[in-house]
N, C-alpha and C positions, 0 to 999 in steps of 0.2 A: 603309545604313551608307557613309560616306561615307569614302573613304583619298585621302591626299595621291601616295601612292606612282606613281610612274611620270610625275608631274603631273599624275593625273589627277582635278579638282577637283569635277568633280560626278559621276564613273563610279562606280557602288556594284560593289562587291567581292561575287559570292553565292557560295555556299556549291553544293558538287558535287552535294548531297542536291535542293537547292532546283530544279538545272538539272536533274537525273534525273529529277523530278516532272513539270516542266515539257512534258519530250518524252515523256513514258511510255515511259522508260528508253531513249532514242534511237531509237525506234522507226519502222524504216525506211519506214514509211507518212508519215513527219513530214519527209522528206528533201527541201527545196527546191532542190537543188542542189550538183554538185560543184566541187571550185576544186584547184589546184596543192597549195594547203596545208590542205587539209583538207575537210569535208562539211558543209552547214548545214543546220540542221535549225529546224524551224517548233516555236516553243516557245509555252505559255500557265503565265505569272504568274499568282499569286493576283491575283484584282479583274478577271482575265478579260482581264490585256495580254498582246497577243499579241507576241512579238520573234523574233527568226532568231539561231538559236546555233552558232557555228562550231564544231569538234571536229574536232582534228587527227587523222586517222587511229589511228596507231602513233605509238610513243617514238623519238623521232628528234633527236638532237642540230640538225640542221639548221633541224626545222619548230618547235622549240621555239624558235630564233632568231627564225624567220622570226614566230612569234606576237608574241615582246618587240617586234618590229621595227614591227609593225603597231599596237600598243599603244603606243608609244612617237608614233609618227606621227600615229595618229589621235588621240591626247590636244590634238594641237598645232592641229587643226582645228575650225574652226566654219563651216561656209558652207550652204548651204539644199539645194544641190544635190550634195552629199558624205554619202553614209549615215552616220547618227551611231553611236558607239559607248559604250552604255548604261554597261557593267562590262564584269569580268571574274570568273575563277574560279582562283585560287592555289592552292588545295587539291590540286589532282589531278596525278597524272605527264603527264595530256593534257593541254594547253591547252584552254583555252575562251573563247570572247569572244561577247558580247554584244550585239546590236546593235538599232535599231530596226525591225520587219518593214514589208517595202515590197511591199506587194501588190500589183502587177500583172506580176509577172516581170521579163524582162529584156529589153533593146532585142533583143539577137541573136532570142528564141523569138517578137516580134512582128514582128520583118523576112522572117521564114522558115519562122515558119508557113507552113500549107498555104495559111491566105486571103493570103497574098502581105503586104505592108503598109498594106491599107485599116485595117485597124486603127487606124494613126497618120494615116492622114489628112493634115491640114494641121498637124500635130504636129511633123511632121519637121525643118523649121529651126528650132522653139521647140529640139527636144530637140539637135538639133546646137549652139547658141548656148549653152546651159545647162550644156553638160558641156564648152566651149570655155572660158566663165567660169570653172567650178571647177577646170579644169587651169592659167588664169591665174592665181586664183588661190592654188592649189598652187604653181606657180613663184615668184610675186613676192610675193603679200601674207601668205602665212603668216611666223612665226616665223623658219625658216629653210626656203630652199626647198625644195618635196619634189618629185622623178620620181617620176611613177606606175611608168613601165616595165611595164606589161602595160594599156593602153588598147585595148580594144575592146570589141564590142558586147556579150559575156557577163556585162563588167564593169558595163555603165550598166543600174541598175535604173531600174521607173517604178511610181509611185504611180497610184492611182486617178484624175489626171486629166492624166497621162502626162508628171509633170514630172521631170525627167532625175537621178539621184541615181548618181554615181559610188562604183563599193566596190571592194574587194579589194583590200587595200594590203599582200599578204604580201611582194611582191615588191620593193615600194617602196622608194626610198633618199632620205636628207634628204644636202644638199648642204653645205657648209661655205662659211658668204658669201662668205669671200675665193677660191674656185673657183668654176669655170664649166662643169668636166667632171670626172669622179671615174670612175677606173681599176674594172671590176668583171668580174665571171667574167656572160658573157652570159645575161640569162631574157628571157622573155617569150613570144609564142605565135607558131609560123610564119605568116606571111601579114601581121602585123602589125610585126614586128620591121624595126626600121629598119636596112636593109644597112650604112651608116656606122658603128656601133655594132657591130654581128655582125661585121666585119672588124677593127675597133680594138679593140674593148672600151672605148671610151672613151664610156662612157653623159652625155646633156647634155641639157636641157629640150628640144632639136627633136628627142628620140628621141622623147618624147610628142608631138609634132607630126606626126613621119610617121605614126605611129598612128593621129593624129586623124585625117589625111587619108584612109586605108584607111575609119574609120566612114564618114566623108563618102562616099567613094563606095558603100559599102554601104546608105546612107540612099538615094544616087540610083540605085543598080542594083537591089538587091533581091538582088544576089549573095553568095555566100561567099566570104571573103578568100581561099582555095584554088580554083580552078575545075578543076572535075572533068570538066568535056564537052569541052575542049579541047588541042590540043597541048601537049606537057609546056614547052615551051620558054615558052607561055604559061599555066602553072599559078596562076602570081601573079595576083588582082584588077588588084592596084596596079599591075604591068606593062602588061597588058590596055587596061587602062584609059588611064595614057598613050599608049600604042601607037595606040589609037582618038580620041585628044584631035588627037595629031600629024597622023590623017590624016583629020581632020575629020569621023569619022565618031560624033561621042559620041551622038546620037540611035539609033545601033544598038545600045546597051547599055544605055540609061535604064530604068528602070522604068515602063510606061503611065501610074500615079497621078501620078509625079511631070512627067511633061510632060502632062498631063492639069487640075493643080494649080496648077503655075508658069505665068509669062509666061518664052517662051525667052529672054528677058533674063538673067532669075534664075536661072535652071538653069544659062544657063553662067558667072554670077558667082560660084555655088556648086560648080561643076565647075572653073573655071580655080584659083578658091581651095583646091581637092581635090589639083590637080596641082602648086601650086606649094608646099605643105604633104610632096608626095611628091617634092619635087626629091632625087636622091642625094645631094648635097652638104650637111651640115646647117645651113651658114651662109647659106644660100642660102632656106632654108625662112621664112615668119614666124616669128613670137615666136607666144604662147598668146593674147595679149594683142591 
């Protein structure tokens, strides 16, 4: 069934019964992950097509608003490095979204698993480039500029070829073409949150650039955005990374695989770019392009 509701030209409207059957009545063993705006289940449709089904946990007006927001945004996006929305269910009180299933987990899981970033090997730089390309597309090539607002390694999915797929648009915002910033309530994830946005409440494309900078540092260091083993003053990975860069001690924090795989010139170039993305002033940061 096709629908032009929401501007969804090629998206299907699923029935509640279809999705209940696909997930074995939302079996907890089929949970792929939990986000700020719902739980994602692995589902199997007729013909053995595997999908990911996002279900809000409770009936909450703000979550329904986020659901509508995500549908509106995803119907405007067509990019190989953005997870595809296949359809939605409009029958239930609890919102349901159906996405393509991405088989290889999140970038966060690969970076911070017990085997470290070994599984990523030389895919790291390509994953960063693909993520940057998707964000640049959102900022400049989509019909209305879109700010993701929650860029982090847990929201980058990887397929079997380690191709990056940017996911989770529940917190995203469309920016009218005649504006460059938008006053919003502050949303995002601690450790990735643009400090300028946090203080002013003014959301801009450069807020995503800051978060991307943290993601780059994660890829370089295999450390989490909030550090737990150093002083409270340096609990932010971004701040700690910048302080080491300024002290010319970059190699103190780099993950061994990065040092072994990249030339010093390459590693420094990525580190310098990450530092530029993490500038406290948004106007000083590069664009995603």
